[in-house]
N, C-alpha and C positions, 0 to 999 in steps of 0.2 A: 232810577229816581222814583221815590215813593210820593204818592199824592198827599199833600198836607204837611210834608216835612221839608226842611231846608236841605239841599243836596250836600253831602259830606264826602270829601275825598278820603277813601279808605287808607291811603298812604299816610295821611296826616293823623290818623287815629292810633292810639296805643295798641300794640299787638296783644292778642288774647293771652299768650303765655306770660308776657310781662306783667299784665294785670293780675293774673292768677298767682304769680310769684309774690306780688305785692300783698295779696290777701293771705297767702301762706305765712309770710314773714310776720304779718300783723297778728295772726292767730297764735303762732308759736311764742312771740314776745309777750303777748297779753297773758298767756298761760304760764309765763315765768321761765321760758327757755333761756339758757345760759346762766341762770341762777340755780334752777333745779332741773332734773332730768324729766322732760316731758315725753311720755311714751306714745307719741303719735308718729306714724310713718307717712311717707308720701301718699300712699294709697288712701289713708284716712282723710288727709287734707283734700285730695282730689274728690273724694266722695262728698265731703262737706260742701265744697263749691258746687258740685253737680246738683246736689239736693237743693241748694239755695236757688240755683237757676230754675230748676224744675218747679219749686214752690212759687217763685216769682211769676213764672209763666202761667201757672195755674190760677193765681189770685189777682194779678195786676192787669188792668186794662192797657197800661203803657208798654206791655210786653209784645203787643201786636201792632201791625201797621197795615194800611191800605195801599196797594200798589198795582202796577200793570206789568204783565210779562208777555212775552211773545212765545207762541207755540207753532212749530212747523207741523202742519197737517199732511199726512201721507195718504196716497191713493188707496182707496178701499180699506182704510183703517179707521175704526170708530172708537177704539179704546186706547187710552193713554194713561200712564202712571206719572203723576206729578210729584215733585220733591216733597219730602216729609214735612217741610216747613210750611207748606200751604195748608191753611185751616178751612177755608171756604172759597168757592168760586161764585162770584156775584153775577157775572155776565160774560159772554163771549161775543166779540165783535169781529166781523170781517173788515178788512182794510178798505173795501169798496163794495159797491153793488153792481149788478150786471155781470159781465165777464171779469175775471180777475185781472187780466191785462188787455191792452188793446183799446181801440177807439170807443167801444161800447161800455167800458168801465166808468163808473161814476166816482171820481176821487174829489173830495171836497176838503180843502184846508181852510179852516175858519179865519185865521188871522190874515192870510193872503187875500181871501175873499173880502174881508172887511176893509182892508186897505184899498183894494181895487175899487169897491163900490163907494166908499165914503170920501176918499181923498183924490181919486183920479177921474173916474167916469162922471161923477156928479159933484165935483169940487165946487163949493160955494153955493150949491143949490139944495133945495129940500128934497128928501126922498132917498138919500144914500142908506141911512140906517134901516128904512122900511124895506128896501130891496134886499139888504143883507138878512133881515129877519125873515122875510118871506122865503128866501132861498134856503136858509137854515131849517125852517119848518118843512120845506119840501124835502130836504135831505133826510130828515128824521122820519117823515111819513114814507118815503121811498124805501128806507132801510127796513121799516116795519113790514111793508107789503112785499118786498122783493128780496128778502133773505139777508139783510144787513146784520141781523142778530142770529146767532146759532143756538138752537135748542140743545140742552145737555142735561146729564145727570152726574152728580159728583158724590162719591162715597168717601166720607171723611175718615173712616177707619183705615181703609187700604189705599186711599188717595187715587182711586181709579176714576178717571174722567171718561164718560161715554157720550159721544157726540151723535146727535140725531141729524146727520147730513151726509150725503154721498160726496166724497172728496174727488175732484177731477184728477185726471192723469198727471197733470202738471204740478199737483200739490197746491198748497196755499199756506199763508202765514196768518194766524189769527191772533187777536189781542185779548188776553184774559184779564178781567178786573177781579182781583183776588184780595183776600185777607190772609196775612202770613205772620209767622213769628219773626220778631226782630232778631237778627243774628247775635251770637254771643259777643262779638266784637263791639257791636253797637251798644248793647246793654252795659257792658263793662266800661265803656268810654263815657257813658252818660253820668254827669256829675251828681244827678239826683238819685239815680238808681244804684250806682256803685256802692255808696255807704250802706244801703239796705242789704245788698248781697253780701258784703263783707261782714256785717254784724250777724246775719243769719248763719253764714258759714262758721263764724266763731262760736255761736251758741250751739250749733249742731256738733262741732268738735268737742265742746264740753260734755255734750250728751254721750258721745262715743267714749270719751275718757272716763266719765262717771260710770258707765255700764261695765267697763273693764275693771275699774277699781272696786266696784260693788261686789264682784264675784269673789274677791279675796278678803276684803275687810281690813286686813293688816299684813304687813310684811315683816320678816325677821331681819334685824340688823345687828351690828356689833353692840349697840346699846340696848338691845331688846326689841320687842315688836313695835312697829310704827303704824298707827291707825291711818287708813286711807279715807278721804272724804268723798267716796264714790256717790253716796246717796245725795249729798249736798250738791255736787256737780250736776247730777242728773236733774234734780229739782230746779236748779238755777237755769240750766239749758232749756228745759221744757217751758219754764215761765218766760224766759227771754224770747223764745221762738213764738210763743203765743202772742206776746205783746207786739212783736214785729209784724205778725200777720194782721193784728188789729190796726196797726199803723197804716197799712195799705188802704183801709177803709176811709181814712182821712186824707188820702192822696199825698202822702209825704214824698212819694217817688215822682211826682209830677204828672200822674195820671189825671184824667178829667172824667167826671161822671158821665156814664153812658156814651163813652167815646168809641165803643166797639159794638155795633148793632148789625145783625144780619136779618134781612127780611124787607 
C-alpha cells in the first residue's frame, strides 16, 4: 500500500495487455485501417506505447508515488540492489530499537498505545493524550540516539543501496521509505492518465508512418504513381506530441504541482 493513495485491488484493475490492445486498436482505426492498408506492424505499435510510457514518466509528477517496502538485511552484507522502479530512498527505519527481538527490544505501535492511554488507563480523566505525546516523543528521541534510523547511501543509476550498519547474525527486516515509479498497470488503469498515453502513442505512430512514407514519396499503382503524405504525417505527429507534452504542464493527467520532492 502506498502512502497517500487509496488501496487498489490489482485483480479488479484491467490487465496491461488488454489496455495495450485497446490502444493499438484505437491507433489503427484512427489511421484508417480496414478502409486503407496501414503499414504498421505489431512492433511499431508496441514501440509507440513504450515511448508514450517513457515520456509520461519523464515529464509527469503523477507517474511516481511515495511508498514503504520491506528489505531483509543479511549478516555482514552492506550492499543491496533494489528494483529498477525505485527512484530514491528517503529513509531506512529499523522495526525497533535495542535488540531486534526479546525483552530488551522497544516496539511501539502508536494506535494501540493511544487507545490504551486515552480510553483505558485514564478514561474520563485529564492526561491521556499528554502521556501518549510524551511516550511518542520518547520513542523518536530513543530511535535517534540508539539506532532506530539506519544511515545509507543510494546510487540512483545502478540502484545500489549501501548500508552503514553491521547486521547481526540473525539478520533483520528494515523498512524503506522510497519514491518509485507507478507500475504500468496502474498508469493504464488511471482514467486521467490513460487518454494522454493513448493520444501520445497515436501521434508517435503517425511519426513512424510519416518517416516511412517520406523515404519513397510515391508508389506506383495500376493508375499511375500515388503520392504519399509522409511529410504531413511527420509534421502532424510532431506537433501533436509537443502539444501533449505542454498539456502535462497544466496537469491534465491529474498531477499536482510539486507533488514529488526529494530533500
